[in-house]
N, C-alpha and C positions, 0 to 999 in steps of 0.2 A: 028339652033338646032331644030330638029323635036321631037315632043312629043312622048314618048313611050306609050305603052298600059296601063300602070298603072297611067298615069296622067289623072286627071279629068278636062275636059274643061267646062267652064260655058259660056253660051251665054246670049243674052238679053232675056227679058221676051217674052213669046210666045203669041199667039193669045188670049187664055183665059184671061190672065192678062190685055191685052188691052181692051177686051170686058168688063171686070169688071170695069176698070177705066172709060170707056165710060158710063157705066150704073150709076156709082157713080156720075160722072159729070152731067149727065142728071137729076138725082134726086135733087142734090143740086142746079142746075141751075134753075129749074122750081120753087123752093121755093124762090130763089132770084128774079126771074122775078115777082112773086106775091108781094114780098116785095117792089120792085121798083114801082109797080103800086100803092100800098098803100101809099108809100112815096110821089109819085106825087100827089095823091089825097089830102093828108094832106098839102103839100106845096101849092096846088091850093086853098084850103079852107083858110089857113092862109093868103096867099097873097090877096085873095078876101076880107077878113075881114079887113086887114090893109088898102087896097085901099079904101074900103067903109068908114072906120073911117076917113081917111085923107080927103076924099071928103066931108063928113059931117062936118068936122071941118073947111071947107072953103078953103082948099088948091086947087088952080086951076090947078096947074101943076102936074098932076098925070100920064101923059103919059109915063114917064120914069119908074115909078113904075109898071105900067100895063105891059109894054114891058118886064121888067126884070122878073117879076113873071111868065108871060106867057111863056117866053123862058126857064125859069128854069124848069117849069112843062113839057114843050115839050121835053127838053133834057132828063129828067127822063123817059118819056114814050118811046122815041126813043132808049134809051140805051138797053132795053131788046131785041128788034128785031135785033139790030146791033150785040150784043153779041151772039144771037142765030145763025145768019148767019156766024159769025166769027168762032165759035166752031163747026158749022155743026150739030146742034141739031134740 
C-alpha cells in the first residue's frame, strides 16, 4: 500500500538532534571523568593510609594489600581514557 499525499511520514531524528546528543554526552562525560580522577585519588589515599597502619601494627605481609589498592586506583584512572576512546570524545 502506497501512502497518499495526506499521510504524514516520520523519520528518525536528523543531524541537529544527533549533534545535540553528542554535546550533552560530552558535557556529562567530562564531569564524570573528573569524578573518576577524584575517586581514584581518594581510593589511593585511603589505601595508602590502610597499608601504612597495617605496616605500623607489625603486619609483614602487606604486598597483597599494596597490589590490590594500586590496581584499583589504576583501574579508576584508566577507565576515563577507555570510555573517551569508546565514545569518540
